[in-house]
VEXDRENZA-284751 format. One record per residue (C-alpha): residue in three letters; x negated, y negated, z negated. Coordinates in pm, 1 decimal, decimal comma, padded with zeros to 6 digits. Layout:
BEGIN
+--------+----------+----------+----------+
: residu :     east :    north :       up :
+--------+----------+----------+----------+
:    ALA :        X :        Y :        Z :
...
+--------+----------+----------+----------+
//
This chain:
BEGIN
+--------+----------+----------+----------+
: residu :     east :    north :       up :
+--------+----------+----------+----------+
:    MET : -00042,1 : -00012,0 :  00030,1 :
:    VAL : -00163,1 : -00334,7 :  00126,5 :
:    ARG : -00041,6 : -00650,6 : -00086,2 :
:    ARG : -00167,9 : -01013,5 :  00007,6 :
:    THR : -00196,1 : -01223,8 : -00323,2 :
:    SER : -00314,4 : -01603,8 : -00418,4 :
:    SER : -00504,6 : -01692,8 : -00717,0 :
:    GLN : -00637,2 : -02024,4 : -00827,3 :
:    ASP : -00858,7 : -02065,5 : -01124,9 :
:    LYS : -00888,8 : -02379,1 : -01262,2 :
:    GLY : -01110,3 : -02640,2 : -01095,3 :
:    ARG : -01139,8 : -02386,2 : -00768,9 :
:    PRO : -00951,5 : -02416,3 : -00457,5 :
:    GLN : -00704,8 : -02133,1 : -00425,9 :
:    ARG : -00819,0 : -01837,3 : -00287,4 :
:    ASP : -00583,7 : -01583,3 : -00054,3 :
:    SER : -00661,3 : -01189,8 : -00121,7 :
:    SER : -00551,8 : -00878,6 :  00028,2 :
:    GLU : -00507,2 : -00616,9 : -00200,7 :
:    LEU : -00491,4 : -00201,0 : -00115,5 :
:    VAL : -00383,5 :  00040,2 : -00357,6 :
:    ALA : -00416,1 :  00383,2 : -00330,0 :
:    SER : -00298,9 :  00660,4 : -00547,3 :
:    GLN : -00386,5 :  01049,2 : -00533,3 :
:    LYS : -00112,6 :  01342,0 : -00651,0 :
:    ASN : -00189,4 :  01671,5 : -00847,5 :
:    GLU : -00031,2 :  01968,1 : -00715,5 :
:    GLN :  00300,9 :  01885,5 : -00956,2 :
:    GLY :  00319,9 :  01561,0 : -00774,4 :
:    GLU :  00189,2 :  01353,6 : -01062,7 :
:    ILE : -00022,3 :  01080,3 : -01025,7 :
:    LYS : -00351,3 :  01163,5 : -01087,5 :
:    ASP : -00619,7 :  00896,2 : -00979,0 :
:    ILE : -00516,5 :  00517,5 : -00861,7 :
:    LEU : -00799,1 :  00367,8 : -00582,6 :
:    GLU : -00742,8 : -00066,5 : -00604,5 :
:    SER : -00991,4 : -00235,4 : -00363,5 :
:    ASN : -00985,7 : -00660,7 : -00303,5 :
:    ILE : -01033,8 : -00835,6 : -00006,6 :
:    ASP : -01070,4 : -01153,1 :  00008,0 :
:    ILE : -00918,0 : -01294,6 :  00321,7 :
:    THR : -00912,4 : -01686,3 :  00253,2 :
:    GLU : -01117,4 : -01757,2 :  00562,1 :
:    ARG : -00921,7 : -01598,4 :  00824,4 :
:    LYS : -00608,7 : -01763,0 :  00644,4 :
:    GLN : -00780,6 : -02061,8 :  00731,6 :
:    ILE : -00856,7 : -01977,6 :  01095,2 :
:    GLU : -00483,7 : -01879,8 :  01172,5 :
:    THR : -00358,1 : -02216,5 :  00989,9 :
:    LYS : -00580,3 : -02403,6 :  01204,9 :
:    LEU : -00493,9 : -02167,5 :  01501,9 :
:    GLU : -00134,3 : -02234,2 :  01499,4 :
:    GLU : -00153,7 : -02605,9 :  01412,6 :
:    TYR : -00435,3 : -02567,6 :  01791,8 :
:    THR : -00126,6 : -02448,4 :  01972,1 :
:    ARG :  00114,0 : -02635,4 :  01841,5 :
:    ASN : -00115,2 : -02945,6 :  01985,8 :
:    LEU : -00164,2 : -02794,6 :  02280,9 :
:    GLU :  00210,3 : -02731,9 :  02357,8 :
:    ARG :  00275,4 : -03077,1 :  02295,7 :
:    LEU : -00038,3 : -03214,1 :  02533,1 :
:    VAL :  00128,4 : -02976,2 :  02784,1 :
:    GLU :  00427,3 : -03096,8 :  02735,9 :
:    GLU :  00348,5 : -03496,7 :  02757,0 :
:    ARG :  00121,9 : -03393,8 :  03029,7 :
:    THR :  00377,1 : -03220,4 :  03239,2 :
:    LYS :  00608,2 : -03520,0 :  03153,8 :
:    LYS :  00370,1 : -03779,0 :  03278,0 :
:    LEU :  00303,6 : -03575,9 :  03569,6 :
:    GLU :  00669,8 : -03564,9 :  03667,4 :
:    LEU :  00698,2 : -03937,9 :  03595,1 :
:    SER :  00409,6 : -03959,0 :  03818,3 :
:    SER :  00555,5 : -03725,3 :  04101,0 :
:    LEU :  00861,8 : -03914,6 :  04082,1 :
:    TYR :  00655,5 : -04245,6 :  04118,0 :
:    ALA :  00497,8 : -04156,0 :  04370,4 :
:    ARG :  00850,6 : -03983,3 :  04575,5 :
:    SER :  01034,2 : -04324,1 :  04493,5 :
:    LEU :  00715,5 : -04542,1 :  04656,8 :
:    ILE :  00718,6 : -04284,2 :  04962,3 :
:    GLU :  01104,5 : -04330,9 :  05009,3 :
:    ALA :  01085,1 : -04706,5 :  04964,3 :
:    SER :  00874,8 : -04728,5 :  05257,7 :
:    LEU :  01070,1 : -04824,2 :  05598,4 :
:    ASP :  00805,1 : -04670,5 :  05815,7 :
:    PRO :  00834,5 : -04302,6 :  05860,5 :
:    LEU :  00563,5 : -04092,0 :  05638,7 :
:    VAL :  00454,2 : -03742,0 :  05706,3 :
:    THR :  00213,6 : -03478,5 :  05566,3 :
:    ILE :  00074,4 : -03199,5 :  05788,9 :
:    SER : -00085,6 : -02901,7 :  05719,5 :
:    ALA : -00434,7 : -02751,3 :  05906,4 :
:    GLU : -00180,0 : -02549,8 :  06126,1 :
:    GLY :  00011,8 : -02847,5 :  06248,2 :
:    LYS :  00333,8 : -02782,4 :  06043,3 :
:    ILE :  00508,5 : -03038,4 :  05842,1 :
:    THR :  00490,0 : -03000,8 :  05468,7 :
:    ASP :  00706,6 : -03347,5 :  05366,4 :
:    VAL :  00874,7 : -03611,1 :  05490,0 :
:    ASN :  01026,9 : -03925,5 :  05352,5 :
:    LYS :  01421,8 : -04069,2 :  05481,2 :
:    ALA :  01242,9 : -04275,8 :  05697,7 :
:    THR :  01136,1 : -03967,5 :  05922,3 :
:    GLU :  01456,9 : -03790,1 :  05885,3 :
:    LEU :  01644,6 : -04113,5 :  06037,2 :
:    THR :  01381,7 : -04172,9 :  06324,1 :
:    THR :  01429,0 : -03778,2 :  06436,4 :
:    GLY :  01776,6 : -03728,4 :  06318,5 :
:    TYR :  01679,7 : -03420,1 :  06157,7 :
:    SER :  01725,4 : -03336,3 :  05769,9 :
:    ARG :  01402,5 : -03284,7 :  05583,5 :
:    GLN :  01483,0 : -02899,4 :  05535,7 :
:    GLN :  01485,8 : -02895,0 :  05894,4 :
:    LEU :  01141,6 : -03089,4 :  05947,4 :
:    ILE :  00939,1 : -02901,8 :  05672,6 :
:    GLY :  00740,9 : -02587,8 :  05824,0 :
:    SER :  00854,0 : -02707,0 :  06136,7 :
:    ASP :  00559,7 : -02820,9 :  06436,4 :
:    PHE :  00497,0 : -03200,4 :  06379,0 :
:    SER :  00416,3 : -03208,8 :  06785,8 :
:    ASN :  00806,1 : -03138,6 :  06849,7 :
:    TYR :  00948,7 : -03476,9 :  06766,5 :
:    PHE :  00751,8 : -03633,0 :  07041,9 :
:    THR :  00816,9 : -03709,7 :  07412,1 :
:    GLU :  00424,7 : -03612,3 :  07466,5 :
:    PRO :  00397,9 : -03269,2 :  07239,6 :
:    GLU :  00007,3 : -03256,3 :  07379,8 :
:    LYS : -00073,0 : -03591,2 :  07282,3 :
:    ALA :  00076,5 : -03545,3 :  06934,9 :
:    LYS : -00095,6 : -03264,2 :  06899,1 :
:    THR : -00446,0 : -03419,5 :  07040,0 :
:    GLY : -00425,4 : -03681,3 :  06768,7 :
:    TYR : -00336,2 : -03467,8 :  06407,0 :
:    LYS : -00678,6 : -03245,4 :  06560,4 :
:    ARG : -00830,7 : -03551,1 :  06564,4 :
:    VAL : -00789,0 : -03651,9 :  06252,7 :
:    PHE : -00883,3 : -03329,3 :  06095,4 :
:    THR : -01243,8 : -03366,5 :  06304,2 :
:    GLN : -01326,2 : -03747,2 :  06240,0 :
:    GLY : -01118,5 : -03800,4 :  05894,4 :
:    TYR : -00835,4 : -04082,7 :  06001,3 :
:    VAL : -00684,2 : -04235,5 :  06349,1 :
:    THR : -00539,1 : -04595,8 :  06383,1 :
:    ASP : -00300,1 : -04724,4 :  06534,8 :
:    TYR : -00242,7 : -04405,0 :  06781,8 :
:    PRO :  00045,7 : -04474,6 :  07046,4 :
:    LEU :  00326,3 : -04151,7 :  07015,6 :
:    ALA :  00710,2 : -04175,4 :  07093,8 :
:    VAL :  00934,9 : -04034,9 :  06871,8 :
:    LYS :  01234,9 : -03831,6 :  07049,1 :
:    HIS :  01563,0 : -03850,3 :  06843,0 :
:    LYS :  01785,3 : -03528,6 :  06895,8 :
:    SER :  02035,2 : -03746,6 :  07023,2 :
:    GLY :  01802,4 : -03890,4 :  07322,6 :
:    LYS :  01676,2 : -04209,9 :  07155,9 :
:    ILE :  01347,6 : -04286,2 :  07184,0 :
:    THR :  01147,4 : -04490,7 :  06902,3 :
:    TYR :  00789,2 : -04612,6 :  06981,0 :
:    VAL :  00523,5 : -04595,5 :  06719,7 :
:    LEU :  00160,0 : -04646,7 :  06634,9 :
:    TYR :  00011,8 : -04364,2 :  06413,4 :
:    ASN : -00235,2 : -04418,8 :  06133,3 :
:    ALA : -00329,9 : -04116,4 :  05965,7 :
:    THR : -00602,2 : -03956,8 :  05684,1 :
:    VAL : -00702,6 : -03639,4 :  05558,1 :
:    TYR : -00602,6 : -03580,0 :  05180,3 :
:    ARG : -00802,9 : -03345,7 :  04971,0 :
:    ASN : -00802,2 : -03168,1 :  04645,0 :
:    GLU : -00972,2 : -03205,8 :  04319,7 :
:    ALA : -01280,6 : -03001,5 :  04441,3 :
:    GLY : -01298,8 : -03222,0 :  04768,4 :
:    GLU : -01111,7 : -02971,8 :  04985,2 :
:    ILE : -00897,6 : -03099,2 :  05270,7 :
:    GLN : -00562,5 : -02992,9 :  05232,3 :
:    GLY : -00376,6 : -03161,4 :  05530,2 :
:    ILE : -00288,2 : -03493,5 :  05669,4 :
:    PHE : -00074,3 : -03786,9 :  05526,8 :
:    ALA :  00036,4 : -03993,3 :  05846,9 :
:    ALA :  00228,8 : -04311,2 :  05857,6 :
:    ALA :  00404,3 : -04461,6 :  06172,7 :
:    ARG :  00495,0 : -04799,5 :  06247,6 :
:    ASP :  00807,5 : -04875,4 :  06478,2 :
:    VAL :  00652,9 : -05096,9 :  06790,9 :
:    THR :  00962,4 : -05059,0 :  07004,3 :
:    GLU :  01052,8 : -05411,2 :  06965,3 :
:    ARG :  00744,0 : -05500,1 :  07045,7 :
:    LYS :  00694,7 : -05274,2 :  07338,0 :
:    GLN :  01035,3 : -05393,9 :  07458,8 :
:    ALA :  00908,6 : -05749,9 :  07409,7 :
:    GLU :  00578,3 : -05708,3 :  07615,7 :
:    ALA :  00766,6 : -05518,3 :  07906,3 :
:    GLN :  01027,8 : -05850,1 :  07931,0 :
:    ALA :  00741,4 : -06093,4 :  07899,3 :
:    GLN :  00559,6 : -05872,4 :  08164,2 :
:    GLU :  00883,5 : -05852,6 :  08389,2 :
:    ALA :  00896,5 : -06226,3 :  08340,4 :
:    SER :  00558,5 : -06280,8 :  08490,5 :
:    LYS :  00614,7 : -06062,8 :  08757,1 :
:    LYS :  00956,4 : -06270,2 :  08875,3 :
:    LEU :  00755,9 : -06587,9 :  08816,2 :
:    LYS :  00472,0 : -06484,6 :  09041,5 :
:    ASP :  00706,3 : -06335,5 :  09315,9 :
:    ALA :  00925,1 : -06664,2 :  09287,7 :
:    GLU :  00567,5 : -06834,3 :  09325,2 :
:    ARG :  00496,3 : -06616,9 :  09617,5 :
:    LEU :  00826,5 : -06649,3 :  09791,8 :
:    ALA :  00810,8 : -06997,1 :  09770,7 :
:    ALA :  00518,2 : -07030,5 :  09945,0 :
:    ILE :  00672,1 : -06767,8 :  10209,7 :
:    GLY :  00953,7 : -06926,4 :  10268,6 :
:    ALA :  00753,0 : -07301,4 :  10279,0 :
:    THR :  00555,2 : -07114,8 :  10537,9 :
:    ALA :  00837,5 : -06964,2 :  10747,6 :
:    GLY :  01000,2 : -07288,3 :  10759,8 :
:    MET :  00736,3 : -07467,5 :  10906,8 :
:    VAL :  00630,8 : -07188,9 :  11169,4 :
:    GLY :  00941,4 : -07073,3 :  11198,5 :
:    HIS :  00998,2 : -07341,4 :  11495,9 :
:    ASP :  00686,0 : -07281,3 :  11635,3 :
:    ILE :  00715,4 : -06912,2 :  11681,7 :
:    ARG :  01086,5 : -06928,7 :  11811,4 :
:    ASN :  01015,3 : -07140,4 :  12094,8 :
:    PRO :  00754,4 : -06896,5 :  12252,0 :
:    LEU :  01034,3 : -06611,6 :  12150,8 :
:    GLN :  01308,0 : -06786,5 :  12345,0 :
:    ALA :  01061,8 : -06801,0 :  12695,7 :
:    ILE :  01009,2 : -06445,6 :  12635,8 :
:    THR :  01346,4 : -06398,9 :  12617,7 :
:    SER :  01456,9 : -06548,6 :  12925,0 :
:    ASP :  01183,7 : -06444,7 :  13113,3 :
:    VAL :  01300,4 : -06079,1 :  13027,0 :
:    TYR :  01665,4 : -06180,7 :  13134,2 :
:    LEU :  01512,5 : -06305,7 :  13493,0 :
:    ALA :  01309,8 : -05980,7 :  13523,9 :
:    LYS :  01613,8 : -05779,6 :  13404,4 :
:    THR :  01837,9 : -05961,7 :  13688,1 :
:    ASP :  01561,4 : -05914,8 :  14004,8 :
:    LEU :  01550,3 : -05544,6 :  13909,3 :
:    ALA :  01908,7 : -05537,4 :  13941,1 :
:    SER :  01876,3 : -05593,8 :  14291,4 :
:    ILE :  01659,6 : -05312,0 :  14374,1 :
:    PRO :  01749,9 : -04956,7 :  14465,2 :
:    GLU :  01719,5 : -04733,0 :  14214,4 :
:    SER :  01408,0 : -04557,8 :  14146,6 :
:    GLU :  01239,8 : -04421,1 :  13832,2 :
:    GLU :  00962,3 : -04702,8 :  13841,4 :
:    ARG :  01278,2 : -04946,8 :  13813,3 :
:    ASN :  01401,1 : -04711,4 :  13538,7 :
:    SER :  01107,4 : -04758,0 :  13358,6 :
:    ALA :  01059,9 : -05111,6 :  13396,7 :
:    LEU :  01426,3 : -05183,9 :  13279,9 :
:    GLU :  01326,8 : -04959,7 :  12985,5 :
:    SER :  01015,6 : -05135,2 :  12933,9 :
:    LEU :  01203,5 : -05482,0 :  12916,8 :
:    GLN :  01457,2 : -05378,3 :  12688,5 :
:    GLU :  01190,4 : -05242,5 :  12454,5 :
:    ILE :  01010,8 : -05617,2 :  12478,6 :
:    GLN :  01367,2 : -05780,0 :  12393,4 :
:    ASP :  01454,3 : -05552,4 :  12082,1 :
:    ASN :  01083,1 : -05646,3 :  11910,3 :
:    VAL :  01176,4 : -05990,4 :  12008,9 :
:    GLU :  01490,8 : -05981,1 :  11792,4 :
:    TYR :  01321,2 : -05818,6 :  11541,7 :
:    ILE :  01080,7 : -06104,9 :  11518,9 :
:    ASN :  01340,2 : -06310,2 :  11532,6 :
:    LYS :  01546,8 : -06136,5 :  11235,9 :
:    ILE :  01229,6 : -06139,7 :  11021,9 :
:    VAL :  01200,1 : -06502,7 :  11091,0 :
:    ALA :  01544,5 : -06564,5 :  11019,1 :
:    ASP :  01506,0 : -06372,4 :  10662,2 :
:    LEU :  01264,3 : -06538,7 :  10560,1 :
:    GLN :  01403,3 : -06832,7 :  10644,1 :
:    ASP :  01717,7 : -06764,5 :  10488,7 :
:    TYR :  01625,6 : -06635,2 :  10147,1 :
:    ALA :  01434,1 : -06933,8 :  10109,3 :
:    ARG :  01645,5 : -07211,9 :  10200,6 :
:    ILE :  01880,2 : -07405,2 :  09995,0 :
:    LEU :  02265,2 : -07237,8 :  10114,7 :
:    LYS :  02552,9 : -07493,7 :  10087,5 :
:    PRO :  02847,9 : -07303,2 :  10228,6 :
:    VAL :  03111,2 : -07473,7 :  10417,3 :
:    PRO :  03428,9 : -07266,0 :  10346,7 :
:    LYS :  03681,2 : -07227,9 :  10623,1 :
:    GLU :  03916,4 : -06976,8 :  10754,1 :
:    THR :  03725,3 : -06729,8 :  10901,3 :
:    ASN :  03893,1 : -06416,6 :  11106,1 :
:    LEU :  03727,5 : -06126,0 :  10996,6 :
:    GLU :  03832,1 : -05921,1 :  11317,5 :
:    LYS :  03669,7 : -06171,0 :  11566,4 :
:    LEU :  03379,9 : -06197,0 :  11319,4 :
:    VAL :  03323,2 : -05785,4 :  11349,6 :
:    GLU :  03357,9 : -05807,9 :  11717,6 :
:    GLU :  03089,4 : -06082,0 :  11774,6 :
:    THR :  02890,6 : -05888,2 :  11510,5 :
:    LEU :  02883,7 : -05569,3 :  11679,7 :
:    LYS :  02809,6 : -05748,3 :  12051,0 :
:    LYS :  02518,1 : -05899,3 :  11906,3 :
:    ASN :  02351,3 : -05593,6 :  11741,0 :
:    VAL :  02346,1 : -05324,0 :  12002,4 :
:    THR :  02463,1 : -04975,1 :  11865,5 :
:    PRO :  02298,2 : -04685,6 :  12023,7 :
:    LYS :  02476,6 : -04450,3 :  12219,2 :
:    ASN :  02449,6 : -04162,8 :  11944,9 :
:    VAL :  02629,6 : -04410,4 :  11701,2 :
:    LYS :  02971,1 : -04371,8 :  11713,8 :
:    VAL :  03171,2 : -04678,5 :  11572,2 :
:    GLN :  03475,6 : -04695,6 :  11376,9 :
:    VAL :  03686,9 : -05026,2 :  11294,6 :
:    LYS :  03967,1 : -05046,4 :  11044,8 :
:    MET :  04080,9 : -05399,3 :  10968,8 :
:    GLN :  04381,8 : -05412,1 :  10691,5 :
:    LYS :  04666,1 : -05674,7 :  10830,0 :
:    GLU :  04628,0 : -05849,5 :  10452,6 :
:    ALA :  04243,0 : -05870,9 :  10495,7 :
:    ASN :  04226,3 : -06016,0 :  10812,3 :
:    THR :  04149,0 : -06375,8 :  10739,0 :
:    VAL :  03907,0 : -06483,1 :  10437,6 :
:    LEU :  03837,8 : -06834,9 :  10335,2 :
:    ALA :  03425,4 : -06860,2 :  10353,9 :
:    ASP :  03166,5 : -06992,8 :  10562,0 :
:    SER :  03143,0 : -06795,8 :  10864,3 :
:    ASP :  02797,7 : -06841,1 :  10987,3 :
:    ILE :  02676,4 : -06709,2 :  10642,0 :
:    LEU :  02920,0 : -06431,2 :  10685,5 :
:    LYS :  02820,4 : -06332,4 :  10996,9 :
:    ARG :  02432,4 : -06317,9 :  10904,4 :
:    ILE :  02560,2 : -06099,6 :  10609,1 :
:    LEU :  02775,6 : -05836,2 :  10802,0 :
:    GLY :  02480,0 : -05867,8 :  11059,9 :
:    ASN :  02177,4 : -05732,9 :  10817,4 :
:    LEU :  02440,4 : -05441,8 :  10718,6 :
:    VAL :  02497,8 : -05312,9 :  11089,5 :
:    THR :  02175,8 : -05328,4 :  11164,3 :
:    ASN :  02086,3 : -05161,7 :  10847,4 :
:    ALA :  02365,9 : -04900,4 :  10890,5 :
:    ILE :  02200,0 : -04804,3 :  11224,4 :
:    GLN :  01831,4 : -04790,1 :  11120,4 :
:    ALA :  01937,3 : -04564,3 :  10829,5 :
:    MET :  02110,6 : -04327,1 :  11138,5 :
:    PRO :  01796,2 : -04246,3 :  11371,4 :
:    GLU :  01955,7 : -03918,4 :  11503,7 :
:    GLY :  02296,9 : -04075,2 :  11567,7 :
:    GLY :  02611,0 : -04064,4 :  11331,6 :
:    LYS :  02882,4 : -04290,2 :  11256,1 :
:    LEU :  02936,2 : -04615,8 :  11185,4 :
:    SER :  03253,8 : -04765,5 :  11004,6 :
:    ILE :  03336,1 : -05091,2 :  10949,9 :
:    SER :  03638,3 : -05186,7 :  10732,5 :
:    THR :  03820,4 : -05460,6 :  10539,1 :
:    SER :  04116,6 : -05429,3 :  10276,3 :
:    ARG :  04288,2 : -05640,1 :  10015,4 :
:    LYS :  04199,6 : -05569,3 :  09628,6 :
:    ALA :  04371,8 : -05809,9 :  09389,4 :
:    ASP :  04243,9 : -06154,5 :  09486,5 :
:    ASP :  03962,0 : -06028,0 :  09646,5 :
:    ILE :  03883,5 : -05929,4 :  10053,5 :
:    VAL :  03669,3 : -05623,6 :  10072,6 :
:    ILE :  03464,5 : -05608,7 :  10343,8 :
:    SER :  03278,5 : -05255,3 :  10372,5 :
:    VAL :  03012,3 : -05100,4 :  10651,6 :
:    GLN :  02937,9 : -04727,6 :  10602,6 :
:    ASP :  02721,8 : -04526,1 :  10777,0 :
:    THR :  02634,4 : -04112,7 :  10760,4 :
:    GLY :  02279,9 : -04185,2 :  10763,8 :
:    VAL :  01998,5 : -04024,0 :  10545,3 :
:    GLY :  02156,9 : -04206,9 :  10247,6 :
:    ILE :  01911,9 : -04424,5 :  09949,3 :
:    PRO :  01696,7 : -04203,2 :  09697,5 :
:    GLU :  01790,5 : -04258,2 :  09341,4 :
:    ASP :  01479,8 : -04365,7 :  09222,6 :
:    VAL :  01472,7 : -04666,0 :  09440,8 :
:    ARG :  01863,4 : -04761,4 :  09412,1 :
:    GLY :  01766,4 : -04980,5 :  09115,4 :
:    LYS :  01511,7 : -05223,3 :  09337,2 :
:    LEU :  01718,5 : -05228,3 :  09631,9 :
:    PHE :  01812,9 : -05591,4 :  09641,0 :
:    GLN :  01461,2 : -05710,0 :  09516,9 :
:    PRO :  01305,0 : -05912,5 :  09801,4 :
:    LEU :  00994,2 : -05770,4 :  09949,8 :
:    PHE :  01084,1 : -05442,4 :  09877,0 :
:    THR :  01143,7 : -05159,8 :  10165,3 :
:    THR :  01159,3 : -04820,6 :  10237,5 :
:    LYS :  01147,9 : -04805,6 :  10584,7 :
:    SER :  00790,2 : -04827,7 :  10758,7 :
:    LYS :  00908,8 : -05115,9 :  10956,7 :
:    GLY :  01051,7 : -05364,3 :  10788,1 :
:    GLN :  00980,0 : -05671,0 :  10546,0 :
:    GLY :  01246,6 : -05615,3 :  10266,2 :
:    PHE :  01406,3 : -05924,8 :  10290,3 :
:    GLY :  01730,6 : -05795,6 :  10453,0 :
:    LEU :  01936,8 : -05661,3 :  10204,3 :
:    ALA :  01779,6 : -05941,0 :  09918,6 :
:    VAL :  01918,8 : -06207,9 :  10192,4 :
:    VAL :  02309,4 : -06002,7 :  10204,0 :
:    LYS :  02287,6 : -06040,7 :  09786,0 :
:    ARG :  02185,2 : -06415,6 :  09791,9 :
:    MET :  02414,0 : -06503,0 :  10034,1 :
:    THR :  02693,9 : -06323,2 :  09911,9 :
:    GLU :  02673,4 : -06483,5 :  09594,9 :
:    ALA :  02638,8 : -06824,1 :  09742,1 :
:    LEU :  02980,8 : -06732,0 :  09852,3 :
:    GLY :  03129,4 : -06656,3 :  09546,5 :
:    GLY :  03130,1 : -06295,7 :  09580,5 :
:    THR :  02960,0 : -05963,7 :  09456,6 :
:    VAL :  02770,8 : -05684,6 :  09697,7 :
:    THR :  02781,3 : -05312,7 :  09585,9 :
:    PHE :  02670,1 : -04978,6 :  09765,9 :
:    GLU :  02752,3 : -04578,9 :  09715,1 :
:    SER :  02535,2 : -04356,4 :  09870,5 :
:    GLU :  02431,3 : -03998,4 :  09858,1 :
:    GLU :  02109,1 : -03865,4 :  10005,5 :
:    GLY :  02176,0 : -03674,9 :  10336,6 :
:    LYS :  02531,5 : -03795,7 :  10363,2 :
:    GLY :  02509,2 : -04181,0 :  10432,4 :
:    THR :  02562,7 : -04514,6 :  10205,5 :
:    LYS :  02850,6 : -04781,2 :  10178,2 :
:    PHE :  02815,0 : -05082,2 :  10113,6 :
:    SER :  03094,4 : -05323,7 :  09995,6 :
:    ILE :  03137,3 : -05702,8 :  10000,3 :
:    SER :  03365,6 : -05821,8 :  09817,2 :
:    LEU :  03486,2 : -06190,5 :  09824,3 :
:    PRO :  03765,7 : -06416,7 :  09677,4 :
:    ALA :  04022,7 : -06494,8 :  09940,3 :
:    GLN :  04058,6 : -06831,9 :  09826,9 :
:    GLN :  03791,5 : -07095,4 :  09760,0 :
:    ASN :  03740,0 : -07430,3 :  09637,8 :
:    LYS :  03640,1 : -07641,8 :  09930,9 :
:    ASP :  03525,2 : -07879,0 :  09760,4 :
+--------+----------+----------+----------+
//
C-alpha cells in the first residue's frame, strides 16, 4: 500500500513524501512482519507543479497568439477586399490560390470557382498571361504587364499587372502576389485621341487635295473635252467606212479612250464635290426623268440587265436635282463595277412616312463584312481601280440634302444602297 503524506518541522519548509507499507502473513493468515518505507518526493512534486503552471502559461500564450493571427488574417483580408483593383495569388503551377472581390467582379466568376483554376484561362491571350507569371518566377517581379481580362459575359477589361513572388519564413518561394490596375478608360481615351488625330490629319490632307483639285480641275477638263470631241469626230468618220475587222478594232479603241476620259473626269468631279462647300437649291425634281438621264449618261454593259420600278406616290421630291443626279450617278457606277461578270441593276423609289426612298441594287460580289464600317470613309476603296471618293461623296451630298444613306449587303449575292430624303424641304 502506498500513501502520500506531508510533514512540516518547525522552522523548515513542508516536505512531501510517499510511504510504502508492506506486510507478511503466516500460514494462519496472521500478520507476521510489517515493512514500511518512506520516499521523499518533494522535488518531484515541485517539478510537477511547475510543469502544470508552464502548461497553463503555454496554453494561454498559444490562445493569445492564435487570436492575434486570426486578427492579423482578418486585417489582411479586409485590406485585400478593400482594394478596388483585382488581386490574386498564384501557385508555381499557375493555379489561383486566392482572390479578392474585385477579381470576382472583373471575371464574373465566384471565389470558389476561381480558386484552383488556371490563372491564364481568364484572359484574351492565355499564352501571354502564362508568359507573364512565369517571368515573375524567373526574375522575381513584373511591372505594368499589359493583359486583357475576359468576363464570362464577353466584356473585356484592359489591365496592367504588377506582380512579385512571396516567400515563407525559410525564404522559400511560395507563389505570386499579383495586382491588376484597370486601364480600360485610359486605353479608350488614347484610342479616341488617336482617332481624333487621324481625322484631323485626314481633314488637312483632304483640304489640300480639294484645294489642288479646284486649281487643276479646269486645266484637266479642257484637254479632256478636246479628247472627247476628237473621239466623237473619229467615230463619225469610222461610221462611213465599210465594216471590217480594222474598223471594229478602231471603234473599240476609241470607246476605251472615251471610257477612260469619263473616268478621269469622274475622279476630278469627286475630288471637287467632296472638297467644295455644298449649297443645295431645293426644287421639285421628277425622279423618273432623273433616273432616265442617269442611265443614259452611265453606259450599262450588255451583260447587265436594268430594271426600274417607280412608285407613283414617290415620283417627285423637293431637292437639288444636280446634287441628286451626282448621288444617283455614283451609286449606279458603283453597282455596275460590282458586277464584272454581269447581273441585274435595279433602281426603285418608294414612300415611307414623310420620306422618299431611292434604292439602287446590284447582284454583284457584295461587300466583305470587315470593311463595311469604313465604306463611306474618303480615300478608302476595295477596288483596284478607284480613289475611294465615290461613296464618301454620296454620303456628304445626301446629308447636305437633309437625308441619310444606308446599305445592305451579302457577299456573293449583291448590295442595296438606299437614299432617304424628306419629301418636303424648307426652300429657305
